[in-house]
PDB file with one MODEL, atoms N, CA, C and O in Angstrom:
MODEL        1
ATOM      1  N   MET A   1       0.845  -1.179   0.000  1.00  0.00           N
ATOM      2  CA  MET A   1       0.000   0.000   0.000  1.00  0.00           C
ATOM      3  C   MET A   1       0.890   1.242   0.000  1.00  0.00           C
ATOM      4  O   MET A   1       1.954   1.257   0.617  1.00  0.00           O
ATOM      5  N   ASP A   2       0.445   2.261  -0.689  1.00  0.00           N
ATOM      6  CA  ASP A   2       1.205   3.493  -0.821  1.00  0.00           C
ATOM      7  C   ASP A   2       1.127   4.318   0.466  1.00  0.00           C
ATOM      8  O   ASP A   2       0.040   4.563   0.989  1.00  0.00           O
ATOM      9  N   VAL A   3       2.273   4.736   0.963  1.00  0.00           N
ATOM     10  CA  VAL A   3       2.351   5.507   2.207  1.00  0.00           C
ATOM     11  C   VAL A   3       1.625   6.842   2.075  1.00  0.00           C
ATOM     12  O   VAL A   3       0.942   7.275   3.002  1.00  0.00           O
ATOM     13  N   VAL A   4       1.770   7.481   0.942  1.00  0.00           N
ATOM     14  CA  VAL A   4       1.126   8.782   0.736  1.00  0.00           C
ATOM     15  C   VAL A   4      -0.399   8.640   0.789  1.00  0.00           C
ATOM     16  O   VAL A   4      -1.085   9.489   1.357  1.00  0.00           O
ATOM     17  N   VAL A   5      -0.913   7.584   0.206  1.00  0.00           N
ATOM     18  CA  VAL A   5      -2.361   7.340   0.235  1.00  0.00           C
ATOM     19  C   VAL A   5      -2.819   7.104   1.669  1.00  0.00           C
ATOM     20  O   VAL A   5      -3.848   7.631   2.092  1.00  0.00           O
ATOM     21  N   LEU A   6      -2.059   6.319   2.410  1.00  0.00           N
ATOM     22  CA  LEU A   6      -2.395   6.064   3.815  1.00  0.00           C
ATOM     23  C   LEU A   6      -2.381   7.348   4.630  1.00  0.00           C
ATOM     24  O   LEU A   6      -3.272   7.580   5.447  1.00  0.00           O
ATOM     25  N   GLU A   7      -1.378   8.177   4.410  1.00  0.00           N
ATOM     26  CA  GLU A   7      -1.303   9.450   5.136  1.00  0.00           C
ATOM     27  C   GLU A   7      -2.532  10.309   4.856  1.00  0.00           C
ATOM     28  O   GLU A   7      -3.088  10.920   5.768  1.00  0.00           O
ATOM     29  N   GLN A   8      -2.951  10.354   3.603  1.00  0.00           N
ATOM     30  CA  GLN A   8      -4.126  11.141   3.236  1.00  0.00           C
ATOM     31  C   GLN A   8      -5.392  10.567   3.868  1.00  0.00           C
ATOM     32  O   GLN A   8      -6.230  11.319   4.366  1.00  0.00           O
ATOM     33  N   GLU A   9      -5.538   9.242   3.854  1.00  0.00           N
ATOM     34  CA  GLU A   9      -6.707   8.606   4.471  1.00  0.00           C
ATOM     35  C   GLU A   9      -6.752   8.896   5.969  1.00  0.00           C
ATOM     36  O   GLU A   9      -7.824   9.143   6.522  1.00  0.00           O
ATOM     37  N   ILE A  10      -5.609   8.867   6.619  1.00  0.00           N
ATOM     38  CA  ILE A  10      -5.537   9.143   8.054  1.00  0.00           C
ATOM     39  C   ILE A  10      -5.960  10.587   8.328  1.00  0.00           C
ATOM     40  O   ILE A  10      -6.725  10.846   9.257  1.00  0.00           O
ATOM     41  N   LYS A  11      -5.469  11.514   7.528  1.00  0.00           N
ATOM     42  CA  LYS A  11      -5.848  12.919   7.697  1.00  0.00           C
ATOM     43  C   LYS A  11      -7.349  13.106   7.512  1.00  0.00           C
ATOM     44  O   LYS A  11      -7.989  13.827   8.278  1.00  0.00           O
ATOM     45  N   GLU A  12      -7.909  12.456   6.494  1.00  0.00           N
ATOM     46  CA  GLU A  12      -9.340  12.583   6.229  1.00  0.00           C
ATOM     47  C   GLU A  12     -10.169  12.000   7.371  1.00  0.00           C
ATOM     48  O   GLU A  12     -11.170  12.591   7.776  1.00  0.00           O
ATOM     49  N   LEU A  13      -9.759  10.849   7.888  1.00  0.00           N
ATOM     50  CA  LEU A  13     -10.491  10.229   8.987  1.00  0.00           C
ATOM     51  C   LEU A  13     -10.400  11.069  10.259  1.00  0.00           C
ATOM     52  O   LEU A  13     -11.380  11.194  10.993  1.00  0.00           O
ATOM     53  N   ARG A  14      -9.239  11.640  10.517  1.00  0.00           N
ATOM     54  CA  ARG A  14      -9.094  12.514  11.691  1.00  0.00           C
ATOM     55  C   ARG A  14     -10.009  13.726  11.577  1.00  0.00           C
ATOM     56  O   ARG A  14     -10.653  14.127  12.547  1.00  0.00           O
ATOM     57  N   SER A  15     -10.056  14.301  10.384  1.00  0.00           N
ATOM     58  CA  SER A  15     -10.920  15.463  10.162  1.00  0.00           C
ATOM     59  C   SER A  15     -12.388  15.095  10.332  1.00  0.00           C
ATOM     60  O   SER A  15     -13.161  15.836  10.939  1.00  0.00           O
ATOM     61  N   LYS A  16     -12.757  13.950   9.793  1.00  0.00           N
ATOM     62  CA  LYS A  16     -14.156  13.490   9.903  1.00  0.00           C
ATOM     63  C   LYS A  16     -14.515  13.239  11.362  1.00  0.00           C
ATOM     64  O   LYS A  16     -15.600  13.606  11.813  1.00  0.00           O
ATOM     65  N   LEU A  17     -13.612  12.619  12.088  1.00  0.00           N
ATOM     66  CA  LEU A  17     -13.851  12.332  13.500  1.00  0.00           C
ATOM     67  C   LEU A  17     -13.993  13.623  14.297  1.00  0.00           C
ATOM     68  O   LEU A  17     -14.863  13.726  15.161  1.00  0.00           O
ATOM     69  N   TYR A  18     -13.152  14.598  14.016  1.00  0.00           N
ATOM     70  CA  TYR A  18     -13.225  15.890  14.700  1.00  0.00           C
ATOM     71  C   TYR A  18     -14.556  16.583  14.400  1.00  0.00           C
ATOM     72  O   TYR A  18     -15.193  17.140  15.295  1.00  0.00           O
ATOM     73  N   LYS A  19     -14.962  16.541  13.145  1.00  0.00           N
ATOM     74  CA  LYS A  19     -16.215  17.172  12.743  1.00  0.00           C
ATOM     75  C   LYS A  19     -17.409  16.504  13.426  1.00  0.00           C
ATOM     76  O   LYS A  19     -18.299  17.189  13.929  1.00  0.00           O
ATOM     77  N   ILE A  20     -17.429  15.186  13.444  1.00  0.00           N
ATOM     78  CA  ILE A  20     -18.517  14.458  14.104  1.00  0.00           C
ATOM     79  C   ILE A  20     -18.537  14.783  15.588  1.00  0.00           C
ATOM     80  O   ILE A  20     -19.604  14.970  16.174  1.00  0.00           O
ATOM     81  N   GLY A  21     -17.357  14.851  16.196  1.00  0.00           N
ATOM     82  CA  GLY A  21     -17.258  15.155  17.622  1.00  0.00           C
ATOM     83  C   GLY A  21     -17.815  16.519  17.970  1.00  0.00           C
ATOM     84  O   GLY A  21     -18.418  16.694  19.029  1.00  0.00           O
ATOM     85  N   ARG A  22     -17.620  17.483  17.090  1.00  0.00           N
ATOM     86  CA  ARG A  22     -18.156  18.824  17.328  1.00  0.00           C
ATOM     87  C   ARG A  22     -19.669  18.861  17.177  1.00  0.00           C
ATOM     88  O   ARG A  22     -20.337  19.692  17.792  1.00  0.00           O
ATOM     89  N   GLU A  23     -20.213  17.961  16.358  1.00  0.00           N
ATOM     90  CA  GLU A  23     -21.640  17.975  16.070  1.00  0.00           C
ATOM     91  C   GLU A  23     -22.475  17.192  17.078  1.00  0.00           C
ATOM     92  O   GLU A  23     -23.702  17.288  17.063  1.00  0.00           O
ATOM     93  N   THR A  24     -21.848  16.436  17.933  1.00  0.00           N
ATOM     94  CA  THR A  24     -22.606  15.603  18.875  1.00  0.00           C
ATOM     95  C   THR A  24     -22.022  15.718  20.277  1.00  0.00           C
ATOM     96  O   THR A  24     -20.848  16.045  20.451  1.00  0.00           O
ATOM     97  N   ASN A  25     -22.841  15.449  21.252  1.00  0.00           N
ATOM     98  CA  ASN A  25     -22.398  15.541  22.640  1.00  0.00           C
ATOM     99  C   ASN A  25     -22.088  14.182  23.264  1.00  0.00           C
ATOM    100  O   ASN A  25     -21.535  14.116  24.362  1.00  0.00           O
ATOM    101  N   THR A  26     -22.434  13.115  22.584  1.00  0.00           N
ATOM    102  CA  THR A  26     -22.233  11.799  23.166  1.00  0.00           C
ATOM    103  C   THR A  26     -21.254  10.962  22.366  1.00  0.00           C
ATOM    104  O   THR A  26     -21.387  10.822  21.150  1.00  0.00           O
ATOM    105  N   TYR A  27     -20.286  10.415  23.049  1.00  0.00           N
ATOM    106  CA  TYR A  27     -19.296   9.573  22.383  1.00  0.00           C
ATOM    107  C   TYR A  27     -19.902   8.258  21.931  1.00  0.00           C
ATOM    108  O   TYR A  27     -19.383   7.632  21.006  1.00  0.00           O
ATOM    109  N   SER A  28     -20.976   7.826  22.552  1.00  0.00           N
ATOM    110  CA  SER A  28     -21.553   6.531  22.237  1.00  0.00           C
ATOM    111  C   SER A  28     -22.225   6.487  20.870  1.00  0.00           C
ATOM    112  O   SER A  28     -22.733   5.442  20.464  1.00  0.00           O
ATOM    113  N   GLN A  29     -22.232   7.598  20.167  1.00  0.00           N
ATOM    114  CA  GLN A  29     -22.797   7.592  18.829  1.00  0.00           C
ATOM    115  C   GLN A  29     -22.038   6.580  17.973  1.00  0.00           C
ATOM    116  O   GLN A  29     -20.807   6.567  17.970  1.00  0.00           O
ATOM    117  N   GLY A  30     -22.752   5.752  17.264  1.00  0.00           N
ATOM    118  CA  GLY A  30     -22.134   4.700  16.463  1.00  0.00           C
ATOM    119  C   GLY A  30     -21.185   5.220  15.403  1.00  0.00           C
ATOM    120  O   GLY A  30     -20.176   4.578  15.115  1.00  0.00           O
ATOM    121  N   GLU A  31     -21.481   6.352  14.825  1.00  0.00           N
ATOM    122  CA  GLU A  31     -20.636   6.899  13.764  1.00  0.00           C
ATOM    123  C   GLU A  31     -19.247   7.257  14.282  1.00  0.00           C
ATOM    124  O   GLU A  31     -18.248   7.009  13.606  1.00  0.00           O
ATOM    125  N   ILE A  32     -19.180   7.830  15.459  1.00  0.00           N
ATOM    126  CA  ILE A  32     -17.885   8.194  16.043  1.00  0.00           C
ATOM    127  C   ILE A  32     -17.056   6.933  16.280  1.00  0.00           C
ATOM    128  O   ILE A  32     -15.861   6.904  15.985  1.00  0.00           O
ATOM    129  N   LEU A  33     -17.685   5.911  16.803  1.00  0.00           N
ATOM    130  CA  LEU A  33     -16.980   4.663  17.082  1.00  0.00           C
ATOM    131  C   LEU A  33     -16.469   4.028  15.788  1.00  0.00           C
ATOM    132  O   LEU A  33     -15.331   3.562  15.739  1.00  0.00           O
ATOM    133  N   LYS A  34     -17.287   4.004  14.754  1.00  0.00           N
ATOM    134  CA  LYS A  34     -16.882   3.416  13.477  1.00  0.00           C
ATOM    135  C   LYS A  34     -15.694   4.163  12.870  1.00  0.00           C
ATOM    136  O   LYS A  34     -14.731   3.542  12.419  1.00  0.00           O
ATOM    137  N   VAL A  35     -15.763   5.471  12.860  1.00  0.00           N
ATOM    138  CA  VAL A  35     -14.676   6.268  12.284  1.00  0.00           C
ATOM    139  C   VAL A  35     -13.407   6.103  13.105  1.00  0.00           C
ATOM    140  O   VAL A  35     -12.314   5.998  12.550  1.00  0.00           O
ATOM    141  N   SER A  36     -13.549   6.079  14.422  1.00  0.00           N
ATOM    142  CA  SER A  36     -12.402   5.913  15.302  1.00  0.00           C
ATOM    143  C   SER A  36     -11.724   4.562  15.071  1.00  0.00           C
ATOM    144  O   SER A  36     -10.496   4.482  15.042  1.00  0.00           O
ATOM    145  N   GLN A  37     -12.508   3.514  14.909  1.00  0.00           N
ATOM    146  CA  GLN A  37     -11.949   2.187  14.663  1.00  0.00           C
ATOM    147  C   GLN A  37     -11.237   2.137  13.308  1.00  0.00           C
ATOM    148  O   GLN A  37     -10.163   1.548  13.188  1.00  0.00           O
ATOM    149  N   LYS A  38     -11.833   2.748  12.303  1.00  0.00           N
ATOM    150  CA  LYS A  38     -11.213   2.774  10.977  1.00  0.00           C
ATOM    151  C   LYS A  38      -9.899   3.560  11.026  1.00  0.00           C
ATOM    152  O   LYS A  38      -8.912   3.169  10.403  1.00  0.00           O
ATOM    153  N   LEU A  39      -9.898   4.658  11.762  1.00  0.00           N
ATOM    154  CA  LEU A  39      -8.678   5.447  11.923  1.00  0.00           C
ATOM    155  C   LEU A  39      -7.589   4.615  12.590  1.00  0.00           C
ATOM    156  O   LEU A  39      -6.440   4.631  12.147  1.00  0.00           O
ATOM    157  N   ASP A  40      -7.934   3.899  13.634  1.00  0.00           N
ATOM    158  CA  ASP A  40      -6.968   3.033  14.316  1.00  0.00           C
ATOM    159  C   ASP A  40      -6.380   2.007  13.351  1.00  0.00           C
ATOM    160  O   ASP A  40      -5.171   1.774  13.353  1.00  0.00           O
ATOM    161  N   GLU A  41      -7.230   1.395  12.528  1.00  0.00           N
ATOM    162  CA  GLU A  41      -6.761   0.395  11.576  1.00  0.00           C
ATOM    163  C   GLU A  41      -5.782   1.010  10.575  1.00  0.00           C
ATOM    164  O   GLU A  41      -4.752   0.413  10.262  1.00  0.00           O
ATOM    165  N   LYS A  42      -6.105   2.202  10.077  1.00  0.00           N
ATOM    166  CA  LYS A  42      -5.244   2.865   9.098  1.00  0.00           C
ATOM    167  C   LYS A  42      -3.907   3.256   9.721  1.00  0.00           C
ATOM    168  O   LYS A  42      -2.865   3.146   9.075  1.00  0.00           O
ATOM    169  N   ILE A  43      -3.933   3.707  10.964  1.00  0.00           N
ATOM    170  CA  ILE A  43      -2.690   4.087  11.643  1.00  0.00           C
ATOM    171  C   ILE A  43      -1.806   2.864  11.851  1.00  0.00           C
ATOM    172  O   ILE A  43      -0.594   2.936  11.646  1.00  0.00           O
ATOM    173  N   LEU A  44      -2.395   1.745  12.255  1.00  0.00           N
ATOM    174  CA  LEU A  44      -1.617   0.518  12.431  1.00  0.00           C
ATOM    175  C   LEU A  44      -1.016   0.050  11.106  1.00  0.00           C
ATOM    176  O   LEU A  44       0.148  -0.346  11.051  1.00  0.00           O
ATOM    177  N   LEU A  45      -1.805   0.098  10.056  1.00  0.00           N
ATOM    178  CA  LEU A  45      -1.317  -0.285   8.740  1.00  0.00           C
ATOM    179  C   LEU A  45      -0.188   0.643   8.296  1.00  0.00           C
ATOM    180  O   LEU A  45       0.823   0.191   7.760  1.00  0.00           O
ATOM    181  N   TYR A  46      -0.368   1.926   8.521  1.00  0.00           N
ATOM    182  CA  TYR A  46       0.651   2.922   8.179  1.00  0.00           C
ATOM    183  C   TYR A  46       1.962   2.616   8.910  1.00  0.00           C
ATOM    184  O   TYR A  46       3.037   2.661   8.312  1.00  0.00           O
ATOM    185  N   GLN A  47       1.865   2.308  10.202  1.00  0.00           N
ATOM    186  CA  GLN A  47       3.066   2.009  10.981  1.00  0.00           C
ATOM    187  C   GLN A  47       3.769   0.765  10.451  1.00  0.00           C
ATOM    188  O   GLN A  47       4.999   0.724  10.400  1.00  0.00           O
ATOM    189  N   LYS A  48       3.004  -0.247  10.059  1.00  0.00           N
ATOM    190  CA  LYS A  48       3.598  -1.464   9.507  1.00  0.00           C
ATOM    191  C   LYS A  48       4.297  -1.179   8.185  1.00  0.00           C
ATOM    192  O   LYS A  48       5.400  -1.667   7.938  1.00  0.00           O
ATOM    193  N   VAL A  49       3.647  -0.387   7.339  1.00  0.00           N
ATOM    194  CA  VAL A  49       4.235  -0.054   6.046  1.00  0.00           C
ATOM    195  C   VAL A  49       5.512   0.752   6.233  1.00  0.00           C
ATOM    196  O   VAL A  49       6.526   0.471   5.594  1.00  0.00           O
ATOM    197  N   LYS A  50       5.467   1.759   7.112  1.00  0.00           N
ATOM    198  CA  LYS A  50       6.649   2.578   7.369  1.00  0.00           C
ATOM    199  C   LYS A  50       7.789   1.726   7.928  1.00  0.00           C
ATOM    200  O   LYS A  50       8.950   1.912   7.565  1.00  0.00           O
ATOM    201  N   LYS A  51       7.446   0.798   8.808  1.00  0.00           N
ATOM    202  CA  LYS A  51       8.461  -0.062   9.405  1.00  0.00           C
ATOM    203  C   LYS A  51       9.098  -0.962   8.343  1.00  0.00           C
ATOM    204  O   LYS A  51      10.308  -1.188   8.371  1.00  0.00           O
ATOM    205  N   SER A  52       8.304  -1.470   7.420  1.00  0.00           N
ATOM    206  CA  SER A  52       8.849  -2.332   6.386  1.00  0.00           C
ATOM    207  C   SER A  52       9.785  -1.563   5.460  1.00  0.00           C
ATOM    208  O   SER A  52      10.736  -2.137   4.930  1.00  0.00           O
ATOM    209  N   PHE A  53       9.527  -0.267   5.258  1.00  0.00           N
ATOM    210  CA  PHE A  53      10.411   0.553   4.429  1.00  0.00           C
ATOM    211  C   PHE A  53      11.737   0.814   5.142  1.00  0.00           C
ATOM    212  O   PHE A  53      12.776   0.913   4.489  1.00  0.00           O
ATOM    213  N   THR A  54      11.717   0.924   6.446  1.00  0.00           N
ATOM    214  CA  THR A  54      12.960   1.206   7.178  1.00  0.00           C
ATOM    215  C   THR A  54      13.839  -0.035   7.268  1.00  0.00           C
ATOM    216  O   THR A  54      15.043   0.070   7.505  1.00  0.00           O
ATOM    217  N   LEU A  55      13.248  -1.201   7.081  1.00  0.00           N
ATOM    218  CA  LEU A  55      14.034  -2.441   7.135  1.00  0.00           C
ATOM    219  C   LEU A  55      14.785  -2.699   5.834  1.00  0.00           C
ATOM    220  O   LEU A  55      15.690  -3.534   5.793  1.00  0.00           O
ATOM    221  N   TRP A  56      14.425  -2.006   4.800  1.00  0.00           N
ATOM    222  CA  TRP A  56      15.098  -2.204   3.507  1.00  0.00           C
ATOM    223  C   TRP A  56      16.436  -1.644   3.583  1.00  0.00           C
ATOM    224  O   TRP A  56      17.185  -1.698   2.608  1.00  0.00           O
TER     225      TRP A  56
ENDMDL
END
């Protein structure tokens, strides 16, 4: 996976999460949880990809 694409996806998810957070008062909203989980997955994938590049 392309690192630049991952970086952009992470930025977009962070922005979306921030926007949702401003629009609602409760964290238990399903949308916030879904976006947060997707962000976590992308960050983990990004870290793995970056680590594999440093091993070369």
